[in-house]
N, C-alpha and C positions, 0 to 999 in steps of 0.2 A: 195652595195658599196656607198661611199659618192658621191653625196649629199643626196641620198635616205635614207641611214642609218647614223644616228647621235647619237653616244653613249652618248654624253653629255646631251641628252634629259632626261636621267634617273639620272642625277647628281644634280638635283635641289631640294633644300629644303627637305621636308619630303618624297618626292618620293624616295630619296636615301635609306631611311629606308625600304621601301617596297621591294626593290630588293637586299638588302644587303645579300651577300652569307654567311658570317660568323659573328656571334655576340658573345659577352661575356657579361653575365648578372650575377646577384647574384645567379641564379639557377645553375650556373656552378662552384660555389666556395665550397671548403671544407676547414674549418679552423682547423689547428692543435691545440691540447691542450696537454701540457706536465704536467703530474700529478706526483708530487714528494711526496712520503710517508715520507720523512725525514725532511720536512720543515713545519713551522707553519703559514707562510704568503707568499704571492707571491714574487718571486725573479726574477729580470730582468736577462736575459741571456746575458752575456757580449759580446759574438760574434754575437748576433742578437738583437741590440738595439730596444726597444719597444716590444719585445717578452718576455713573462714571463713563469716561471714554477709556478704551483699552488698546494697548499696543498689540500688534500681531502676535508677539511672543506670549501673550496672556489670554488670547481670545478663546483658545480651546479649553483652557482651565475654567474660564467664566461660563462657557457653554455647558461644560460638564456639571458645574454646580447648579445651573438652572435645570438641567435634566434631572438631577438628583432630587430637586424639590418637587418634581412631578409635573412641571410645566412642559407641555408637549412641543412648543414651537418657539422660534426666535425670528426676528426680522433684523437684517444687518444693514447698517448705514456706514458708508466709508468716508474717510477723510484722507485724500492722497497727499503725498509729499510734493507733488508737482501739479500745478494747475495752469491751463492756458485757455484762450478764447474758445477753442473747439472742444474742450473737455476730453482731450486725447488720452488722459490717464484713466479713462472709465472702462475701456473694453479690451485691454490687453490681457494676455494669458497670466501675467505675473502681477497684475494690479491689485490694489488692496483688498477688495471684496472677493475677487477670485481666489487669492491666497488664503483669506480667512475661511472661505468655504472649504477649501481643500484641507486645511488644518483641523477644522471641526469634524469633518467627515472622517479623517484619518483616526481621530480620537474616539468618536462616538458612533460612526456608521450611520444607521438609520434610526438611532435612538431619539433623535431630535429632528423635527421638521425645520429645514432651513429656507426661509423666505428672504429674498433680496430686493431691496429698493431699486427701482429702475428710473433714474432721473439724472439730469446733468448738472444740477445746481451745486452739488458738492465738488464737482470736478472742473467747473469753469472759473476763470479768473474774475469774471464779472458777476458771478453768483446767480445768473438767471438759468432757467430750466431748459434752455435750448440754444440753437445757433443764432447769432445776432447779426443783423445788418447794421453796422456801426454808423452808417450815414443817416439812417432813418430811426435808429434805436428800436427797430422792430424785431421781435422774436419770430424767426422764420419757422413756420409750422412744419412744412413738408420735408425740408432738409433735416430737421430734428428727428423725424420719424425713422429715417435710415439709421441714425446713430443709436436710437433707443433699441432698434432691432438687434444691432450688433452687441450692445451691452447685454441684452437678455440672453442671446445665444452664448456669449462668453461666460455668463453666470451658470447657465445650464451645463456647459461643458465642464465647468469646475466642480459641479455636483449639486447645485441648488435644486431644491425640491419644488419651489414655487417662485414666481417673479411677481413684483408688485409695482406697476408703473404709476407714478405719482405726479407727473409733470403737467397734466391737464392739456395736452396737445390733442387737437382734433385728429381722430383716426389712430391714436397710439395703440389701442388694444388690437385692432386689426393688423397693423404693421408688425407688432410683436408676435402675434399669433402666426402670421405668415412666415416670419423669419424663423421662428422656432420649428414650425412644421417642415419647412424646407431643409432644415439642418438635422432632422430626425428626432426632434424633441416634441412630438405631437402630444405626449402624455404629461408634459409639464403644465400645470394649471397657472392661470393668470388671476391675481387678485388686484382688481383695478380700483384706484382712488377715483371712483366715478363722479362723485359730487364733492369736489374739494373747493371749499369756499375761501375767498380772499379774507384773511383774518390776522389780527395781531396776536392770536393765541400761539402762533408758530415761532414767536421770538425765542423761547428757550431752545427749541429744536435747531434754529439757525445758529445759535451759539455752539451747540453740541456738534453740528455737522459743518461748522465754519462755512456756511452758505449764504451769508448776507449779501445783498446785491449792491453793486457799485453805482447804479443809477436807476431812477424810476421806481416802479414797484411791479407786482405780479398780477395786477388787476386786469390785464389784457388776456390772460389765460386762465387764472383761477376765477371761480364764479362770483358774481355779484351777490352779496349777502341779502339784497332786497328781493331776490328771485327764488321762488319755490317750485313753480311749474317747470322751470328750466332744469332743475335737478332730475325730474322724472324723465325729461328728454335725454339728458346725459346718461342716466342709468340704462334707459331703453337702448340707446345706441351702443353702449359698451357691451351689453349682453348680446346684442345682434352681431357684434364684431368678434365675440368669442370669449368674453370675460366669464370666468367660472365663479368668482366671488366678487361682490362689489362693496364699496366702502363709502360712507358719508363722513366727511371730516371738515372741521372738528365736530365731534359727536355731541357733546353736552349742550351747546346752544342751538343745535339743529335736531333735537329729538322729534320735532314735528315732521321734519323731512324723512327721518328714519321711519317714522310711523307710516307716512304716505308711501314710501318705497316698499 
């Protein structure tokens, strides 16, 4: 008790740094890069001033500048030139993210950690995160899992260091883990969007990724904002399926969920 204990003793000058409980440094940052196959030069995203979409011809240069700033990792989001109902331009050897990964790796090697988004919304003509039954307008969970596994394997073959499934399909982590392991990529980690809430915060991202949906919304697979216990169930399941890192999104309005997780 006071006067024997004086907590202000540790609040002077550089002593504060020695006992600081939480720190944020460059090592904690992941920079997103939007790669757009349909453009020839960088284009500013109107809803995110100062943030740009880059063509394949400039993606390695942008990645190099990021690495030179000391940022250790990037996450890549792709916009393909061709979209269809099945998202078939998502998992080919020469598709946009696969090509972006190869170009960055050729320029930087292992200097930068390359994380790739694993979802279908950027690649489907309808903008949803999975295969659609057009009669019922239902997003079909299990057929989507097979596609997500193929996307993850194609990214790993191109040289991705980590994959990040974001579509909130039940069983997505387990399906991707199995697909990677069977293809010899058992050492590729999975960063799961484990508790991804249905939110209007994603509007600017949807502009950048050109992934707005043509009907309905994503409330049947993204989480209900009213639920907090469900987030813990989602996280527990993803960890059990093999997730190496888990994410809560969006972060700022769900700090209570981050704390509980």
